[in-house]
C-alpha positions, 0 to 999 in steps of 0.5 A: 397452448403455445403461449403457455409454453413460451411463458413457462420456458421464460419462468424456468430461464429466470429461476435458473439464473436467480436460484444460484444468485440467491444462494450467495450472500452478497454484501455491497458497500461504498465510501465517499471521501472529500479532501479539504486541505491547504498545501504549502509546498517548498520546491526542491532547490534551486527554486526557492519560491513556495507555493500555497494551493487549496485542495477541494476534491473527491479523494481518488480512494473513494470506493464502491464494491461488494463481498460475496459468500457462497459456501466455501467459495467467496470473493470481492470486487472494489473500484476507486473513483478514478475510476480504477480497479482496486481489488478483485479476487475469489477465495476457496476455504478448504478447511485447513486454510484459504486459497485466494486468486486475484488482485489484493493486498499482498502478505508484505503489507502492514499500515499502522498510520491514520494520516488522511492527507494525500488521499489517506496517505497513511505515512506509506511512503515514510516507513510504511510497509506497502507495495500496492494491491497486485495480482497473486496466488495466496495460500493462508493458513492460520496466521500464515500467508504465502503468496506468489505475486506478479513479478516487478521488472523495473529496469535500472541498468543503463543501456540494458533494454531488455528485462527477462522474468523467470519466477513470480515474486515471493512473499511471506508473512506470519501474524501472531500475538504475544501478550497484549502486542500483535506482531507480524514478521514479513519477507519478500523476494523479487528477481529478474535479469536485464539484458544488453541487447547489443552485447547479449551480456546479462545481469541479475537484479535482485530485491528483498525486504524484511519487515516487522509490524507491531501494535498494542492497546492499553486502555484507551490508549494505543501504540502502533509501529513498523520497521523494514530494511531492504535492498533495491526496493525500487525494483521491488515495487515498494512505496518510499519517498527516498529513492531505493532503486539499484543503479549501474556503476558502469561495470556492475549493479550497484545495490541500494540499501534502505531502512524505514520505520514509523511510530504511531500513538493514539488516544480514544478520548470518547466514542465520538473523538480519537486523537492520534500522532505519527512520525515516520522516516526512511533512508537509502544508501547507494553502493556507488564510488563516493557517497550517495544518500537519500532520506525523507521524514514526515509527522502529523497530528489529527483527530477523528470526530464521529458525527453519525455511525459511518459519517465522520471528519478528520482535521489534521495538520502535518509536515512532509520533509523530503530533506537532502539528497547527498551525492559525493558530498554535495547536498541538494535540498528536496523541498517539503510540504507543510499542510493543514485541513480535513478529510470528510467521509461517509461510508455506506 
């Protein structure tokens, strides 16, 4: 009798933990990505010797994860191959909208490119609108997204050793359609104080970004693009090849103004092959005595070749040109990279 009671208790224990799990709908997924590229890198001046290297490796953005749905409650987790946490969040659909808590893509996020070099670089640093997957509290209602995001306190004033944050980063975006074109205007704002721990003097350092993304399909062809302008984007945590960080004149903050854009065109030749080309550019100017400017451009052409469902290869050729950095009229060559090769990918 005692053994029967123990057995019944064990069954009840298993059922208690199994039934809630069975009520949720889990969907596991993964993606294995191999990069096989030859890179020809010309370093920044004064070095002149170029360097050729073969990259043959598992991409760091290979991933495994799962989404879950249980009524109005949902969630997702995703880990990269580094290993690193890419995304982890929960959602609550309350009827009129959705509340998201956790780490994911923020509202100020718009990628249009399928550049595969650099672990699916997507021209991010060359006119793309992206600042990472960041912890946040986000409210979504239709096409509107409003988020309070983990703030950035990146520093930037020489000698000011302490940074004080009093508010989260604010991001807002709205997605809508105008005929055959999809549009997404975006705005983000981040602010913190830097304090000189010796004198007690405090300086406020604010950053903002204002951007627009667009895309449209015309039969088998498509066009995508984005444009943004911003201030002190290095302190915002924004990804761009040109230095977008504020500096210090010696008496006050020197703001850094940035502008970037990119344009991508593609053509689906068949269910097996899609061809794409893209160009991106970014430029920054620092408000210091004299002149200070940094710029960079990139372009590529590739073809996505589907071998089977979830299995494809993307041969690609491209150039990343870091161009010149100008300080008080003196230009310094920052080098460039020319590459060719392919990305191999299997989704499972």
